[in-house]
Phi, psi and omega in degrees: 000138181293141173301144173302141177239149176304139177270150177310142177055021179264136181291161182292324180297315179296314181298315183294326182298309190293317183293317178305312185293320173306311179297319181297322184279328190244349185211027174288349170282332185273318178243082191285336177258146180295327173298318178290325173296319184292322182301317181299315186292316181291325177300311187292331169293333184104014188253138176268155176316316179298320178290311169324302183298320178299322179290318179294332179282322176297320177305316175299311185286339175280340189282000000 
């Protein structure tokens, strides 16, 4: 099965959620951990793990 791709005007959060759900349903034997599926989805979005960590730290500071 091809990897999900972001749809036009889809937010990052919506895409990653949809992507993880799709991989969980269709590819859980190939990608058994949720962390692995999330990494794949963020990669499909075009975000590196370092960018994700930076965004999460920024979010924590705002809270």
